[in-house]
N, C-alpha and C positions, 0 to 999 in steps of 0.2 A: 332413247332418252340419255343414255350414257354418252353417246357420240355428241349429242347436242350440248351436254354439260361441258364436255371437254373443249368443244368449239368456243363456248362462252368463256371458259377459263383462258384459252389461248388468246382470244381477243382482249381480255382484261389485262393479261400480262404484257401483251404487245403495246397497248395504249399506255400502261404505266411506265414501261421502259422508254417509250417515245417521249412522253411528257417530261420524264426525269432528264433525259439527254438534252431536250430543248431548253429546259430551265438552266442546265449547266452552261450551254453555249451562250445563252443570253447573259448569264452572270459573268462569264469571262469577258464578253464584249463590253460589258458595262464598267469593267475595272479600268480606271485611268492608268496610263503609264506614268512612271516617276523618273525624273531626271535630276541631277545635281548640276546647277549652273551658278557660278559666282558665289559658291558656298551657301546657297539656300536651296531648299527642296521645293519643287513645283509639281503639282499634279496636273497632268494634261492628257487629253485624249486626241490622238493624231489620226487624220484621215489616212487609212491604210492603203489607199490606192495611189499615193504619191510617196514612193520610197526610193532612196538614192544610195549608191555605193559610197564607201569611204574613199576619199581621194588620197593619193600619196602625200606624205608629209614633206614639204619643201623647206629647206633651211637657208639661213642667211649666208652670204659670202663674207669673207673676212673684211672686206672694205666697208661693210655696213656699220652705221653708228649703233652704239649700244643703247638700247632703250631701257630706262629705269622702270622695272616692273613693280610698281607700287600696287596698292589696292585699286580695283577697277575704277572707282570714282575719280581717282587722281590720274590713273594711267591714260585716260582719254586726252588729258591735257599735255602730255609729254610732247615737247617741241620736235622730237625726232620722228614722230609718226607721220605717215602719209595717210590722209583721210579720204576715203572713197564712200560715196553714198549712192544707193540704188533703192528703188521701190521694190516691194516684194508682195506678190499675191498668188493665188492658186492658178490663174490662167497662164501666167508667165513664169511660174516657179522653176520649171525645167530649164528655161533660158537663163534665169538668174543663177542657178547652180552651175551651169556650164560657164557663164561669164566669170564667176568667182574663181572657178578652177583654172581658167585661162590666165587670169591675172596672177595667181599664185605661181603657176608653172613657169611663167616667163620673167618674173621680176627677180632682181638680184637680192632683195631684202624682204622676203615674205613675212618675216616676224615683225617687221616695222610697219605693217599695214594695220589700219583700223577701219572696219566696215561699219557704216551706219545704214541700216535697213529701215525703210519707211513702210509700215503696214497700215491698212485702212482699219477704222474702228467699226466697220460694217458687221464684223463678227468678233465678239468679245474674246474668243479663245485664240484668235489669230496670232497674237504676240507670242504666247507660250508655244504654240504649235510650230511656228516658224523658227523659234529659238532652238527647239529640239532638233528639227530637221537640219538646219545649218550646222549645228554643233556635231551631229552624228556623222556628217560627211567631212567636216573640217574641224577636228577636235582641238587643234591648237590655234585656231583662228580667233583673233580678238575682234569682237563685234558687239553691237547692241541693236535691238529692234525697238523702234519708236512707233508711236501710234499717231496717225494723222486723222484728225476729226473732219469727216466729210462735210459737216455742216458749214465749214468755213467757205466752201465753194459751191455747194449744191444749188444755191439760188443764183449763182453767177454764171453757171455753165450754159452755153447756148448749143443748139443742135449743130452737128457737124456732118460731113459727107460720109463718115464711117462711125458706127456706134461705138467701137472700141476707143475712139478718140474722145468720147464723152465721159469716160471713166474718171471720177473725181481724183483718183490716185495719180492721174497724169499731171495734175496741177500741184502735187506735193513739192516739186522742185522749186516752186516759187516761195515755199515756206521753210526752206532748209535753215535759213538764218535764225528762225524762231524755234525750230524743232531741235536742232543740235545745241550742245552745250556752248555757252558763250566763249569759252576758252578755245573752241575750234574756230580758227580764224580763216581757214582756207580748206576747200574740199574739191575733189574731182567728182562730178556727177556723171553716172553712166546709165544708159537705158539697159533693160534686161535682155535685149536681143542683140547683144554685142559679143564679140570674142576679141580679146587682146592678145596679140602675138609679138609684143615687144615689151620692154621693161617699163612699167608704169611710172617708175622713178623719173624717167625722161620727160613724161608729160607733167609730172609734179613740179619739175624745175622751171617750167615756162614762166617767164616774168610778165606780170600785168602792169604795164608801164603807165605812168601819169595817173589819170583818174579812172582808168579802165577797171570795171568791176568783174567782167567775165572774159574768158578767152575761149575761142572755138575756131575750127576751120571755116573760112568764108568761101562762098561760091558766087563770085560776082558775074559769072556768065549766065546765071539763072535769071529768069524773068521775075524780078522782085515785085513788080506791080500786080502779078496774078494772085498774090496772097491776100489782096484786099479788094473790096467791092467797088463798084462804080460810085456808091454813096460816099465812100472814103475819098476817092480821088477828085470827085466833083465838088466836094466841100472845101472851101478855103480854110476853114477852121482845122480840118483834119490834114489836108495836104501840106500844111506848113509844119507838120510834126517833125520832119527830119531836117529842118533848117537849123543851122548852127552846129550840126554834128561835125566831128573831126574829118569825115569823108562821106562820100555818097553811100547810102545804105546798101548792103549786100545780104543775100540770104545766108543764114547759117542754121545748122541743125542743132536743136537743143538736147539731143541724146548723148552728146559728149561735150562737157563744159568744165573748165577750171573756173572756180568761183571764189572771189575775195569776199568773205562773209563780213569782215569788218566794214569795208566800204558799202556793202549791201545794207547793213544795219544803219549805218550813218545816213545813207541816202534814202532810206525807207522805200526801197524798190518794190517790196511786196505790195505796198499801197498803190504804187504807180501801175503795177500790173493789174491789180484789182479794179482800178479806175477804168482801164480799157475794157475790162470784162463787163463792167456796168454799162458803159457806152454801147457795147455790142448788143446787150439785151434790148436796148431801145432803138438802135440805128442800123444794126447788121452791117458793120464796116469790114468784117473779115470772115474767113472760113478756116477750117483745119484746126479746130480745138485750141490747145494750149500754146501752139507755136506763135501765131501772130502777135499776141501781147508782148512776147519777148522781142520780136522784130521791131515793134513800135517803140519800146523802151530803150533797146540797146543797138538797134540797127545803125551802122555807121560809126559806132563808138565801142568796138570790141577789139580785143587783142587777137590778131589773125594767127592761128596756129597752123602748122604744116598739114596739108590735106591727108597725109598718110595716117593721121590720127582719127579719121572718120571716113572710111570707105562705105558710105551709106547708100541706101536705095536697093540693097540686095534682095529685099522682099517684094520688089516691084513697086507700083504706085499705091495710092491709098484706096483704089477701087478694084484694080485687077492684080491678081497674084501671078506675076510673070517672072521669068528667069532673066537675070542680068549677069553680065560678066564683070570682073574686077576692072577698075580703071587702070591705066598704065601708070607705072611708077612704084615706089616703095609702099609697103603696107604695114602699119602698126596696129590697126584696129579695123575689124570688119563689122558692119552694122546692117542687120536685116530689117531696116526701117521699111515701111510699106505693109501691105496686107499679108504677104507670104512669110511664114516663119519656118525655119529649117526643121524643127522637130515635127511639125505637122506634115510637111511635105515628105519627110523621110518615113514617117509612120504610114502614110498613104501610098507609099511606093511610087511617088511622083516627084522625086527630088530634082533640084537643079544642081548643076555641077558645083556651085559654090557651097551647097549644103554639106558636101563631104568634108569641107574645111572646118565646119562646126562640129561634126560628129565625134571626133576624138575627145572632145571635152565633155561630152554628155555623160552624166553619172546616173541617169535614170535606170532603174532595174526593170528591164523588159520582160524577164522570165516569169513575172508574176501573173501574166495572162490577162490583165485588165485592159479594157478598151480605153485608151487615153488619146484617141484621135482628136478630141475636142480641146486638148490643151496646147 
């Protein structure tokens, strides 16, 4: 009996201690983290499987213009700023952080940059979570996270050859003129799977002549017709789309663009892109997600930028993850467009040679031991 009583007492103590410890762990997990950003306190809970190291602090060279650091609401309007916009989400966050790091490392005036990050409203906590993550790795970076309402495009998106291309956030670049402050008259848009190895100030200086609204590298050797369906080219109504343009339309990649937001707003180009998306729902005139509407609206009428600013296709094509080499000539920006992403291939121990050019900018903390092969 005595032995039996002692056994019961031992079991009781064990269960009590186990319950107490479990309660404490859950209580700790439920406590939101606190950060101070722009002089206000925000309570947020961050996904602990995505943690990044702090990047080195990069400083302006003496030749840089002095930016008047007023309160943040006015700071974004300073004419000395270089405005850069990117989308930000969990699937490509690791790429976004590496892209930011590369821009800061190679520019002559890092303190004169202002980043505009566009997050989806699919999760209400996204904005605060991303704010904390970016601030923790780049404490002196001036930036703002905006919320893109997916309902703007969810009824306009048509099926594509790759599910990732159907992500509503891919279409946010068409709404930058509405999302960003009206005082922002010009912006560089970058995809999250790029690395900049040159001074972004040089890209910012590109002039958009005449009535041109966007600038991007053109690739006139590419088969432009393959981005549209037989329905498009066989219809007199649609095939006349490119008549009257400054020149014959050429393919350009929308992952790197210089955009004049003043001309965009005046020309109501968002509505023009939406119109083609509406037609696509009825007539199936193109493939490949958000790219063809840009080609339809701007093809043959863009400012052609040097090819060194978009060495794209490093992720293979949109169906097969294949290795590709750099094109000949100078390189200012590397772009892993296509299915293959460098962080996934590196984690899977199946990297392409170009992926090792991306690796030095990666700030992801590998030592945590989480399985992040899906990112």
